[in-house]
C-alpha positions, 0 to 999 in steps of 0.5 A: 554173722549173725543179727544185731538186736535192738535195745528195746527188744530185749527184755527188761526189768525194774530195779528193786532199789532205785525203781528204773528200769534196766535190760538184759545184759548177755552177763545175766543170760544164766541166771536173768531170774535172779537179777535183782538189781541194775547194778552192783551200786544198787545191789550194795545200797539194797533197802530192806524191808519190815514185813 
């Protein structure tokens, strides 16, 4: 049986929409580098920058 990891040991990022920290999830394993939002709600309500 595999050893369990603590949540504090997992990588984390800051959400681009709500600016809250979120941690790695197994479903994001393949594309963790491209994940920007913590949830579908944040992804749908993202703000557009006027740069």
